[in-house]
N, C-alpha and C positions, 0 to 999 in steps of 0.2 A: 163453585161452589167451596169454600174452606171446611177443610177437618172440623168438627166440634165434638171434642172429648167428652163432652155428656151426652151424647146422642151413642156412645160406644159402648155394649151390653156386653162383660163378661160372663160366658156360661160356666167355662170349664177353664182351670189352668192347672198345670202341672211344672214339676223343674226336676232336673237329677243334677247333682253335682259330681264332675269329672275332672278332679284334682284342680287344677286353677282356672277350668272353665265349667261354665252352665248354661244347660240345655234347657228353653223353657219352650212349652207347646201350651197353647191356649185356646180353645173356642168363642168366638165372639160372634156380635150380630154387630151390623152398624144401622142406626135408625129404622129398626124394626126389619130389616132386610133379613138375606138368608145367612145362616150361621156358616163361619170359615175359619179355617185352622191359619193360627198363624206360629210360627217358629222361629225363634230369636237363640242368639248366642250374647252372654256375658261372660267374659275374663277377668281375670282379677289383679290387680296391678293395686298393692302398696296395702293390701286388706281392704281394697273397696272393687266392689263388681259395678264393672262399663262395659256400654252395649258393644259389641264386635259385630262384622258381618258374619253370616253362619258359612259362607266358604265352604271350602270342603274338610271331610269328616274323615275322621279314622275310623277304622274298623270295629273300635269298642262304642265312638259316638254315634256310629250308624245303627249298630242293635242296638242301643239304650233309644234314640230316634225312631225304631219302626214299633217298639213296645208303646211308647209315649203317645204314637199317631194312633195304635190300634185302639187305644183307651180312650183317644180324644173323640174318635169315631163313633163311640158310642154315648158319644151327647150330644151328638148332631141329628136333625131330623131328617 
């Protein structure tokens, strides 16, 4: 079964910029399934935001991410 973006429902999303890095936390459902949290990172290169692996986090990034996750959990069933 291939991924169909039309079946992907976004319930909640928040993002925080930390210098040249942006963390994104979203709550999504696929094809009416269970709500799940998605965590993404984007890095700024030449004024353009580009996807990057989440990888390792600084202490500040981890503190911000914990707060974002708590907020996302409030939007889950």
